[in-house]
C-alpha positions in Angstrom: 0.0 0.1 0.2 1.2 3.4 -1.4 2.2 5.5 1.9 -0.1 8.9 1.8 0.5 11.7 4.3 -2.3 12.3 6.6 -2.2 16.2 5.5 -2.9 14.8 1.8 -5.7 12.3 2.9 -7.5 15.1 4.7 -7.4 17.8 2.4 -11.0 19.4 1.7 -12.8 18.2 -1.4 -15.3 21.1 -1.0 -15.5 24.7 -0.3 -17.5 23.9 2.5 -14.9 21.5 4.1 -12.2 24.2 4.0 -11.5 25.5 7.5 -11.5 29.4 8.2 -11.2 32.0 5.3 -14.7 32.8 6.0 -14.0 36.1 4.7 -13.9 35.1 1.3 -15.2 31.6 1.1 -18.4 31.9 3.3 -21.6 31.8 2.1 -21.6 35.7 0.9 -17.9 35.6 0.2 -16.2 37.2 -3.1 -14.0 34.2 -4.0 -16.7 31.5 -3.4 -19.1 33.3 -5.6 -16.5 33.3 -8.3 -15.6 29.7 -8.0 -19.4 28.6 -8.2 -19.8 31.2 -11.0 -17.8 29.1 -12.9 -15.8 32.0 -14.8 -12.3 31.9 -13.3 -9.9 34.8 -13.6 -6.3 34.7 -13.1 -5.8 34.7 -9.4 -3.1 35.2 -6.7 -3.5 33.7 -3.5 -1.4 35.4 -0.5 -1.1 34.4 3.1 0.8 31.9 5.3 1.4 28.0 4.8 -1.4 25.6 5.6 -4.3 28.1 5.4 -5.6 26.5 2.1 -4.5 28.1 -0.6 -3.2 25.1 -2.5 -6.8 23.6 -1.4 -8.9 25.8 -2.8 -6.6 26.0 -6.1 -7.4 22.1 -6.4 -11.0 22.8 -5.8 -11.3 25.3 -8.8 -9.2 23.0 -11.2 -12.4 20.4 -10.7 -14.9 22.8 -11.9 -12.8 23.3 -15.0 -12.5 21.3 -18.1 -8.6 22.4 -18.4 -5.8 19.9 -17.5 -4.3 21.3 -14.4 -0.4 22.0 -14.1 1.4 22.7 -11.2 4.9 24.6 -10.7 7.1 25.2 -7.5 8.5 28.5 -8.5 11.3 27.7 -6.1 12.5 24.7 -8.4 10.6 25.4 -11.7 12.4 27.4 -14.9 11.7 29.1 -18.2 11.8 26.0 -20.0 9.1 24.2 -17.7 6.7 27.1 -18.7 7.4 26.5 -22.4 6.7 23.1 -22.1 3.5 23.6 -20.7 2.9 26.2 -23.6 3.8 24.0 -26.2 0.5 21.9 -25.0 -1.8 24.9 -25.8 -4.0 24.4 -29.0 -3.1 20.8 -28.9 -5.1 17.7 -28.1 -3.5 17.8 -25.0 -4.9 21.3 -24.0 -7.3 22.2 -26.6 -8.8 24.9 -24.4 -5.8 26.2 -22.7 -4.4 25.2 -19.2 -4.9 25.7 -15.6 -1.5 26.6 -14.1 -1.0 26.6 -10.3 2.2 28.6 -9.6 3.3 28.1 -6.0 5.7 30.3 -4.1 5.6 33.0 -7.3 7.8 35.3 -5.3 10.7 33.1 -6.2 10.2 33.8 -10.1 12.1 36.9 -11.1 10.9 39.3 -13.3 12.0 37.8 -16.5 10.0 34.4 -15.6 6.9 36.1 -14.8 6.9 38.4 -17.8 7.2 35.3 -20.1 3.5 34.2 -19.0 1.9 37.6 -19.6 1.3 36.8 -23.5 -0.9 33.5 -22.5 -2.5 35.3 -19.4 -4.0 38.4 -22.1 -5.2 36.0 -24.5 -7.0 33.5 -22.1 -5.1 30.5 -22.8 -3.5 30.5 -19.5 -5.6 30.8 -16.3 -2.9 31.6 -13.5 -3.5 30.7 -9.7 -0.7 31.8 -8.2 0.1 31.5 -4.1 2.7 33.2 -2.3 3.4 33.8 1.5 4.8 37.2 1.0 2.8 40.6 0.3 2.2 40.4 -3.6 2.3 44.0 -4.3 6.2 43.6 -3.5 7.3 40.2 -4.8 4.6 39.8 -7.9 5.5 41.8 -11.3 2.9 44.7 -11.7 1.7 43.2 -15.2 1.0 40.1 -13.8 -0.8 41.8 -10.7 -3.1 43.9 -13.0 -4.3 40.7 -14.9 -5.2 39.0 -11.5 -7.7 39.3 -8.4 -5.9 39.2 -5.2 -7.4 37.2 -2.4 -5.5 37.1 1.2 -5.8 33.9 3.1 -5.6 34.8 7.1 -4.0 32.6 9.6 -6.3 30.2 11.4 -7.4 30.5 14.9 -7.4 27.4 17.2 -10.8 27.2 16.9 -10.7 26.8 13.1 -8.1 24.1 13.3 -10.0 21.9 15.9 -12.2 20.4 13.7 -9.5 19.2 11.5 -7.5 17.7 14.3 -10.3 15.9 15.5 -11.1 14.2 11.9 -7.5 13.4 11.2 -7.4 11.6 14.7 -10.6 9.8 13.5 -8.5 9.2 10.1 -5.7 7.9 12.0 -7.4 5.4 14.1 -9.0 3.9 11.2 -5.7 3.9 9.5 -4.0 2.0 12.6 -7.2 -0.2 13.4 -7.4 0.8 16.8 -9.6 3.0 19.1 -8.0 6.5 20.1 -8.0 7.4 23.5 -6.5 11.0 24.1 -5.9 12.6 27.5 -8.1 15.7 28.2 -6.4 18.9 26.1 -4.4 16.9 23.7 -7.0 18.2 20.8 -6.9 21.5 22.0 -3.1 21.8 22.4 -2.3 20.9 19.0 -4.7 23.1 17.4 -3.6 26.4 19.4 0.3 25.2 19.0 0.5 24.6 15.3 0.2 28.4 14.6 -2.7 28.3 12.1 -1.0 25.6 10.1 -3.0 23.1 9.5 -0.3 21.0 7.6 1.7 21.3 10.7 -1.4 20.2 12.9 -1.7 17.1 10.6 1.6 16.1 10.8 1.7 16.6 14.4 -1.2 14.1 14.6 0.3 11.5 12.4 3.2 11.6 14.4 1.8 11.2 17.8 -0.6 8.4 16.3 2.0 6.4 14.7 4.0 6.8 18.2 1.0 6.1 20.4 0.7 3.3 22.9 -1.1 0.3 22.4 -3.1 -1.3 25.2 -5.9 -3.7 25.0 -6.3 -2.4 21.2 -6.6 1.4 22.2 -3.9 3.7 21.0 -3.2 5.9 23.8 -2.3 9.8 23.5 -0.9 11.5 26.4 -0.9 15.3 27.0 2.9 15.3 27.5 3.7 13.9 23.8 1.2 16.2 22.4 3.3 18.8 24.0 6.8 17.4 23.2 5.5 17.2 19.4 4.2 20.3 19.2 6.7 22.4 20.7 7.8 25.6 19.0 5.4 24.6 15.9 3.4 27.7 16.6 6.2 29.8 15.6 5.6 31.5 12.1 8.9 33.1 11.4 11.1 33.9 8.3 13.8 36.2 8.4 13.6 37.5 5.1 9.8 37.6 4.7 6.7 39.8 5.9 6.8 37.8 9.6 10.3 39.6 10.5 8.8 42.9 9.5 5.4 42.5 11.3 7.0 40.9 14.4 9.7 43.6 14.3 6.8 46.6 14.1 4.6 45.2 16.5 7.2 45.1 19.1 8.1 48.9 18.3 4.7 49.8 18.3 3.9 48.0 22.0 6.9 49.6 23.4 5.8 53.0 22.3 2.1 52.4 23.2 3.6 51.9 26.5 2.1 48.1 26.9 4.9 46.0 28.7 2.7 42.8 28.1 2.7 43.2 24.2 6.3 44.1 24.3 6.9 40.9 26.1 5.1 38.9 23.8 6.9 40.2 20.6 10.0 40.0 22.2 9.6 36.2 23.3 8.6 35.7 19.5 11.7 37.1 18.3 13.9 35.4 20.8 12.3 32.3 20.2 12.8 32.3 16.6 16.5 33.1 17.4 16.6 36.8 16.3 18.6 38.2 18.7 19.7 41.2 16.3 16.3 42.5 15.2 15.1 42.7 18.9 18.3 44.7 20.1 17.6 47.1 17.0 14.3 47.7 18.1 15.0 48.2 21.5 17.7 50.8 20.9 15.9 52.7 18.6 12.7 53.1 20.8 14.9 54.6 23.8 15.6 57.2 21.5 12.7 57.3 19.0 10.0 57.2 21.7 11.5 57.7 25.4 13.8 60.3 23.9 14.2 63.2 26.0 11.3 62.4 28.6 13.8 60.2 30.2 17.3 60.4 28.4 18.6 58.0 30.4 17.1 55.1 29.3 19.7 55.2 26.0 22.1 54.8 28.4 20.3 52.0 30.7 19.3 49.7 27.5 22.7 50.1 25.7 24.0 48.1 29.0 21.3 45.9 29.1 22.0 45.1 25.2 25.5 44.8 25.9 24.8 42.4 28.8 22.6 39.9 26.3 25.4 39.9 23.8 27.9 39.0 26.4 25.2 36.1 27.8 24.0 34.9 24.7 20.7 33.2 24.3 19.1 31.9 26.3 19.8 34.0 29.0 20.2 37.2 26.8 16.2 37.0 26.9 16.6 38.6 30.9 18.3 41.8 30.2 16.2 42.5 27.0 13.1 41.8 28.6 14.2 44.1 31.3 14.8 46.7 28.7 11.7 46.2 27.1 9.5 46.6 30.4 11.5 50.0 30.9 10.6 51.5 27.8 7.2 50.5 27.5 6.7 51.8 31.2 8.8 54.8 30.9 7.4 58.5 30.1 7.2 58.9 26.3 8.6 61.9 24.2 9.0 62.2 20.3 10.7 65.2 19.9 14.0 64.0 19.1 12.2 62.0 16.3 10.2 65.3 15.1 13.3 67.5 15.2 15.7 65.5 13.4 12.8 64.8 10.9 12.0 68.3 10.0 15.5 69.1 9.7 16.2 66.4 7.4 13.2 67.3 5.3 14.4 70.9 5.0 18.0 69.7 3.9 16.2 67.5 1.3 14.0 70.5 0.0 17.1 72.2 -0.9 16.6 74.5 2.2 20.5 74.9 3.5 22.4 77.9 2.6 26.1 79.2 3.5 27.6 79.1 7.0 27.3 81.9 9.4 30.6 83.8 9.0 31.3 83.5 12.6 31.0 79.8 12.5 33.3 78.8 10.2 36.3 76.9 11.0 39.5 79.3 12.0 41.8 77.6 9.7 40.0 79.2 6.8 41.8 82.5 7.9 44.8 83.5 9.0 46.1 82.4 12.6 44.5 84.3 15.1 41.7 85.7 13.0 38.7 83.9 15.1 37.6 87.0 16.9 37.5 88.5 13.8 35.1 86.4 12.2 32.6 87.6 15.1 31.9 84.4 17.1 31.4 84.7 20.4 32.5 82.0 23.1 29.5 81.2 25.2 31.7 80.1 28.2 32.6 83.6 28.4 29.0 85.1 29.3 26.7 84.7 32.2 24.9 81.3 32.3 27.3 80.0 29.6 25.0 81.4 26.8 24.9 84.2 24.3 22.3 85.4 21.8 23.9 84.8 18.1 22.7 83.1 15.0 23.6 79.4 14.4 21.3 78.3 11.4 22.1 79.5 7.9 20.3 82.8 7.2 17.9 81.2 4.9 16.7 79.3 8.1 17.0 82.0 10.6 14.3 81.5 13.1 13.3 78.2 12.4 12.6 76.0 15.1 13.1 72.2 15.1 12.8 71.2 18.3 9.6 71.5 20.2 9.8 70.8 24.3 7.8 67.5 25.0 5.0 68.1 27.9 6.8 65.9 30.2 8.6 66.9 33.4 12.4 66.4 32.2 12.0 68.7 29.2 9.7 71.1 30.6 12.0 71.6 33.3 14.8 72.2 30.6 12.3 74.7 29.3 11.5 76.4 32.1 15.6 76.8 32.5 16.3 78.0 29.1 13.2 80.4 29.2 14.7 82.2 32.2 18.0 82.7 30.7 16.8 83.1 27.0 13.1 84.4 27.5 10.2 82.6 26.1 10.9 81.8 22.6 8.7 81.9 19.6 
């Protein structure tokens, strides 16, 4: 008997059997209506692995009279595409073909362009899938000829029915009654990270290794936890997940939520991505806390140094301390706003010559600095004297605005007393 993976055996045959994706496959879902209408346009399916993209493509194939060809862009070449094109108009494919192209993001521009002629004349109906954002990775001309549908990660509640069905099928395959400890099914459903394929692989491994007692297959929660450990992690250092987790961590720090900050930090650390975590923490210290608590930058730098010396797994402790410090610290983005405004003016060409009294003395004869008109602030009361530092074209421009926190307001009061209130 030929071995067939459980994930393949349990694959849904109808739209009603597909778990999740109700936003596009529910009773009023647009993709369901398109499929049931029978006229299939070029499609791009975008979403994480194990969420039903290939399954839906297979269901679509059954509704057409065109031969289905499958290519994986990680291994396919232009010659593979040409071989498929050569069948069009022949007895093998008189009405064209349905091409399912998995991981289209791995096709370069030239390879994607080779599909365009046949997409335009209708000889190829393309169903492409990708785990990355298609608007970044798919050639615009292909996108403009396709309808894009996003497949969202599945919840534990979505996956649970598939887990239960998989356990029943494995019981039939192994000819034994399956007895699961409390929480086994729920743990697999939640630990698979919204990936049905991962869940089925876990079920298959669990049942194949289950203890047999009096014709029963005994599945323990401890075994389920061992099989499913770390499987909930969905992370690709080169993909969208990398940027999404980094963004979520940064925004949680900015939003003063230490619980969320620890969660996203933990996800990065579980994936072994120490560098991304460190960069976000260092950046937040200046971008989001900034002048409201200037010492935060020094403390975070010290904690980061500790983490790098310790390495994982111990590095989690100083990094968690840094995350909690930043999340609970007072916030100010005055530093970010000041440098952003200054850079915006520079990019617009608002520069001008340096004021004469600020130029380096080496430009003149020795001892000519005072003749340039420069006033040395330390020679004056409170180490300050009024003089122009910005170029003439920007005189009077204010980039830095004091934040409304205690530290910056104290600095503002100090300088207002010396300089007088500023505009």
